[in-house]
N, C-alpha and C positions, 0 to 999 in steps of 0.2 A: 161753554162752561155752564155750570149748574145755577145760573142766575135766573131763577124763576120766582113765582109768587111765594113759594115756601121759604126760599133764602131771603127774600125781601122782608118776610114777616119777622125773621130773626133780626135783621138790621133795624126794622121799625121798633122792636123792643129795646134795642140798644140805644136808638135815638131818644126814645121815651125816657130812659134812665139818665142819659147824659145831657140832653138839650132842653127838655121841658123846664121852663122857668128861666132859661137863659135869654140874654138880650143880644140882638144882632148889632154889632158895633161897626163892622166894615163890610163892604160888598165889592167884589172884584168880578170882572168878566174877562178872563185871560184869553178865551177863544170865543168865536162867534156863536158857539152852541154850548157854552159851559160857563157856570157861575160858581163863585166861592163865597160862602157866607162865614164871617168870623162871629162866633157866638160865645159870649162870656157867661159862664155859669160856674162860678168859683174859680175856674180856670178857662183859658180861651181854647175853643175847638174850631177847627177849619172844616166846614161842611162843603164838600165838593159835589156839585150836581151837574152831570154832563148829559146832554141830549144828542151827543155825537152818534151818527148812524152806526158806526162800527163798534164803538166802545161806550154805549150809553150805560151810565152807572151812577150810584149815589153812595157816598161813604165819607166818614171823617178821615181827613188826611193829615199827616205830619210832614209831608214833603213840601219843598218850596214852591210857591205859585207866583206867577207874574201879575203885575198890575199895569196894564197899558197906560201910556201917558194920556191918551184920549179915550175916555170911556164911551163904549157903544150906547146907543139910544136905550136899549132895554136895561142896561146897567144903571143909567141915569134915572130911569123910571123907578127901578127898585130902590135906589138910594133916596129918592124923593118920598116914597110911600112907606118903606119898611125899615129904614135906618132907625135904630133904637127900639124896634119892635120886640116884644117878648113872645117867645114861642110857648104857646099854651097847650099844644097837643100835637102828636104825630099819629095819624091814623092811616091804615091801609084799606083800600077798597077790598072787600072780602075776596081772597084768593085771586086777586088781580095785581098786575105790576103797576099800581098807581098809589102814590103817597100824597097825603094832604097835610101840609104843615099849617096848623092854625096859629094865627098871629094876632096880637093885640098891640095897638100903637096909639099914641096920643096925637091929635091934630094940633094945628097952630093955636087953637083956643083952649087947649088942654082937655078936650073931650076925648074919651077913649073910643076907638072904633076897631072893628074886627077886619082882618084881611086873611086871605088864603093864598099860599104858594103851592100849586099842585104840580107834581112831577109825574109824567106819563112815561114809563120805562118800557117802550114798545118798539124797539128796533129802529127801523128807518123813520117811523112816524113819531119817535120820542119827542117830547115837548115839555117846556117849563111855562106854566101859565100863572099869571098874577090876577087874582080876583078880589072884589070887595067882600064884605061880610055876607052878602046875599048871593055870592057866586056869580056876580056880573063881571065879565072879563074886562080887565084894563089893558092888557097886552100879553103877548107870548113871545118867547125867544125865537121861535120859528113861525113863519107865516106860510103854512102849507096850503096847497090848492083846496078850495072848499066847494062842496056841492050844496047849492041852496036848498035842495030837497032833503038833505041829510038831517038827521035828528041831533047830531052833534056838530055844532059850528064853532070853530075856534077863531074868533075875531073880536076886536074891541067893541064893547057894547052888547055883545050877545050873552045869553045866559049859559054858564058852563054846566054841562051835563056829564055826569060820570057814565062809564060804559054801561050799555044795557045788559041786564043779567043774561048770562049764557045758559043754554039748555045742556049743562054738563053736571057731572056728579062732583060734589065737594071731595077733595082728595082723602079725607079721613072719615067719610061717611061709610063705614065698613059694611053695614047691612045692604045699602044700595049697591056698593061695589060687588059684593058677593052675588047679589041678584043679577047684576049685569053679566058677571062672569059665567053664571049658570046658563046664559043664553048666547054666549059668545063663541064663535067658531073661527075667528080671525087671529092671525099672529098677534100675541099680546104686545110685543115691542112696537108694533105699528098702531094698534088701536087704543092703547091706554093714554098716550098723549092727547088723543082726540076726544076722549070721553071724560078725563079727569080735569077739573078746573085748576088752572094755574100751575100745571105740572109740565116741566120741560122733558125733552128726550133724554137728557143726561140723568135726570131723576129716575125715569122709567128704567134706564139701563142699570142703575144701581139697585133698584127694587128687584130686577129680574136676574141678578147675578146668581148663577148656578141653577136657574129655573128654566125648564124647556118651554119656550114661548108658544110652541105648537101643541102642547099637551093640554087638552081641555077636560081632563078628568076632575072629579070633585076634589080628590086629594091634592092635585096640583093647584087648583084654584084656591084651596085653603092655604097652601103655602104662600101664594101671592098676597092674600089678605093678611096673613101673619107678618109677611115682610113689610107691608105698608104700615101696619101697626108698629113694627119695630123701627121703621124709618121715623115715625113721629117721636119715638123715644130718643133715638139718636139725635134728632134735630134739637130736642130740648136739652140734651147733654152739653151742647155747645163746645165741640172740640174742632174748630175750623182749621183748615190747613191749605197751604199752597203746594201744588204738585209741580215738580220740575223734572225736566228730562234733558240731560247733558248741560245742566246749569240754566236752561231756558224755561221760564214759567209756562205751563201749558193749561193749567186750570186752577180754580179756587173753589173749594168745597165747604159746605157748612159743617161737615164732619168727615171722617176718613173714608172716602169712597173707595170701595174695593174694585169698582169697575174701571178706575183710572189708574194706569200704571206709571210709576215714576218715583223719584225721591220726594219725601214729605218734609215740610217745615210747618210746625204747629204754632198757633197763636191763641192768645187769651180770648179775643173777641173776633167776630166776623168782620167788623170794621177794620181791625188791624190787618187781617188776612187780605181783604180787598185792597187796602192801601198798599201793602207790600207787593201784591200780585201786579197791580197796575203800574207801580213804580218800576218793578223788575221788567215788566213787559215793555214799558216805555224805554228803559235803558237798552234792552235787547233790540228793540226796533231802531233806536238811534244808532246803535253799534252796527246793525245790519245795513242801515242806509249808508253809513260812512264806509263800511267795508265794500258795499256794492259799488260806490263811486270810485274807490281806490282800485278795485278789481277791474272795473271798466277801463281805467287809465292803463293798467298793466296789460290787459287783453289787447287794447288798441295799439299799444307800443310794440307788443310782440308781433302783431299782424303787420304793422308798418315795417318793422325790422326784417321780418321774413320776406316781404315783398322786395325791399331794398337788396337783401342778400341774393335773392333769385336773379334780379336784374344785373347786379354786379358780377355774380358768378358767370352769367351768360356773356357779359362784356369781356371777362377774362378769357372765356373759351373762344369768343370771336377773335380776340387779339392774338391767340396762340399761333395763327398762321400768317402773322404780319410779315415774316421774312420773305414770303413769296412776292409781296409788293415791292420790297427793296430790290429783289432780284430782277423783277420785271423792269424796274427803272434802269438798272445796270445793263440789262440785255438790250433795251431800246437804244441806249447811248452807244453801246458797242456795235450795234447793227443799224446805226442811223442812216448809213449810205444806202440801205436796202429800202427804206421807207419812201414811198411816193406820196405826193399830195392827195388828200381825201382817202387815203388807205384806211380800211377799217380794222385790219388785223396784221400782226407781224408773225410770220412763221420763221423760226430760227432754231439753231442748236443751243441747248441749255447747258452751258459749261459748268453750272452748279449741280447738274445731275447726269454726269457721264455723257454729255453732248446729246442727250435724248432730245428729240424734236418737241418744241413747245409752241403753242399758239397764244399770242398775247393780244387781247382786245385793245383797240386804239379809238380815241375820239377823233373822228375825221375833221372836226372843226379846229383841232389844235395841231400845232407843229410837233415834230418828233421830240424836240427839247421840252415842250410844254407837257406832252404826254408822260415823259420820264419824270418831270417835276411833280405831276399829279400823283404818280405812283409813290414817289418819295414822301410827298405830303401825307398820303394815306398811311404809309408805313409809320411815319413819325407820330401821327395821330393815334394809331393803334398801340404803338409802343408806350406812349404817354398814358393812354387809357388802361393798358395792362398794368403798368406800375401803380397808377392811381387806384384802380379798382382792386388790385391785390391787397393794398393797404386797407382799403375800405372793407373788403371781405374779412380780413383779419380782425379789424376793430368791431365790425358788426356781429361777427361770430361770438366774440367775447361779450358784447352787449346783450346778445340774444341769450347766451348762457346765464348771464347775470339776471336778466328779466325773468327767465324761467325759474331761477332760485327764489325770486321775489314772489312769483305766482305760487310756487310750492309753499313758501312761508306763510302766505295768506291763509292757507288751510289750517294753520295752527295758532292763529290769532285768538286770544281768549279775552282780552280787555282793551280798553281805549289806549293804554300806554303802548301795547304791542302794535296797534294800528298806527299810532302817531309816529313810531319809529320807522315803519315801512313807508308811511307818507313822507317822512323827512328824507328817506332815500330817494324817493321819486322827485322831491323838490331839488335835491342836489344833482339829480340827473337832468333836470330841466324839463321833466315831463309834467310837473305841476308848478304853476307860477304862484309864488307866495312871497310876501314881504318877510324878510328875516326879522324876527324879534330878538330881544335880548337872549343870548345863548342859554343862560341859566333858566329862562322861562321856556325856551323852545324845546330843550332836551327832556324827553320823557325818561323817568327812572328805568334803569335796566332791571328786568325781572325775569331772568332765565329760570327755567324749572330747576328745582333742587330735589334730588332723591337722597334717601339714606338707605344704603344697602350694606347690611352687616357691619355697621360702624363707619363705612366710607361715604363721604359726601360725593354725589355725582351731579354735575351741572350740565344742563341741556339748553342750548340756544334755540329760540323760536323764530328768529329772523337774522338777517345778515349782521345787523348791528350787535345783536346779542351774541351771535357766533364769534364776532371779532372780540367782544368783551370777554366771553368765556375763554377763548384761546389765548389772548394776549394780555388780559388784565387779571383773570382769576388763576389760570393754570401756571404752575411753576415748571422748570425744566424736568424735574423728576416725576411729575404727574403723568398719568396715562391719557392719551388723546385718541378718540375714535371717530370714524367717518365711514359711511358706506362706500364701497368700491365703484367708481365710475358713474355714480348717480348722485343726484342732489340729496342731501340730508342735513340734519342739525349737526353742529359740532358738539361732541360729548367729551367731558373731562372728568376723570376719576381723581379726586384729590388724595394723594398718597401721604398723609400726615404720619403714618405709622412706619414708613420706610420699608425696605425689603420688597418681596414679591407680593403683588396684589393677588388675592385668592381667585381661583378659577371661576367660582360661582359669581363673584362680583363682576369679573370681566364679562362673563356670559350674559348676565342680566343687563349690564350696561350696553352691550352690543345689541341685545334684543330691543332695548329702548331706542337706541340709535336707528335700528331698522324700522321701528314703528314711526319715528319722525323722519321718514324719507319718502321718496317717490315710490318705493316698493312696499309701502305699508300693507297692501293687500296680498303680497306675494309670500313666498316661502323659500327657505334655504338662501337667504340674502348674504352676500359677501360683505363683511365689515372689516375694515383695516384698523389696526391699533398699533400705536407706537408711542414712545416718550414724547412729551411736548418739546423737548430739546431738538427733536428732528423736524419740527414744523417751521417752515419759512414762508414769509409773505413777500412775493416779488414787488419791486418798486413800481408804483403807479397801478398796482392791481386793485380791482374793486373790492369792496368790503366782502368778507367771507371767503375770498379766494386765497388758497394756500397751496404749497407744494411740499412733498415729502418723498424721500427715496428709500429710507429704511423702515420696514414695517412687517407685521405679521397679519395674517388674515384668518378669520373664522367664519363658518356658515351658521346662521341662526334664523329662527322664525321671529317675525315682529311681535312684540309684546309691550304694551304700554306700562305694565306693572304699576297701575294707579295706586295700589295699596302701599307702595313704597314711597309715594310722593310726600315730601316733607311739607307740612302746612305752614 
């Protein structure tokens, strides 16, 4: 994302306007590397400062934050020294990702003293440092490994030093930039982040939109300089936005970056944009984590069921020749007079096979009667195994089909409620152990997709629970029901409030939607069955989403989501 020193300068300006003169009333530390300051300045603001290595950030948030029952040591230190402190200034180290919150607080005797809360927004080494008025360190939220020979030591009692000046060009020093470009012969996309102070790769990508990075002519360099000047103007205009792709936030920009593709949501301030971005990102991450755990359960269940089916089908195959062992038993008893003690085989006529000669293995340690009983026992065991495994094959085949529908449905989960319904299916299957809560609390609301096609409402189930709801709760006997032929898909219902024949274009578009929400989403010429809901039956004890129908018509369509027809 474009969270560089330039974006931070915009945030610092907003902090100056909103927080300076405010008093710190509460301090939380919800995570080991994150603090939240409640600042009252005519209204209460929540300033979130995170030194997390992956998502280090600083912004004012309106989202709920946790207050652990036991405050960490650094939180207790902050509460001791800066509770009721007044924020007197917010300054940024020139073109660096470092913010200095200047504070004034009264001690126990009523004397005012200065403090500083410094935030270094530097990736893995991000840190939050509390110092006194002379920048003597009291403590930091992270205790990073220190080199005693280093000029910057972050530990209690040491003098805090800001970063040493870098031998780079300030990003808006246009004469020096032009001078550098005149002598540059390297690709601009690679070299500009290295020579411009506090500029990220994302910012350089935006500057170079439509510019040939390998063109080192005077005219092209002039375009780059003009684009940098324009960037400064755009930064001042303050039209921040969050960029989303398929509903997932992918970036937050200080203005509308042309180099980042996706849907835009604009905000009044960069703080609001950052707050929304990280909230949406957190929601997406939590959803993905939950979806991953459910997907793992389904994947493992499918694997186990397939292994069971393989073994059970093999047992059925092995038991198909069981009659041979019963015949061996009968032949031994009918030819018992031929068998001598310690005899290893019996050669006799097989009256079960036109008196063809057969050789029957014998256990020389057993009597003829015992040998016959051994074959009878093996026959009974195989017969029992055949009957038992035939039933298991039938049950596990149905279970596997059901699990495959759940796996298919996971691809169309869009929110926590959809996931909760699939999770509930797994609980009822016994694949997830979970204590049942009050049913009203446990059941997630049904949210099937709803389309409006030329005045007709079309409902699409996204999982087995929703399919069952769409087919047997929403649809009436005279409504049209659609499903792909012989493959898993959503149940689709066209509500026929108008009576009479449903127009062909409504049927076709509904079938295209049905094909999109199926296993054949990436295919073409998909067979979709359609029939009146009155023809749909659910066998007793059948799993959710399983139905049968005999009367139907079929059309061939290409999958199409028709997102423009989706009802909001």
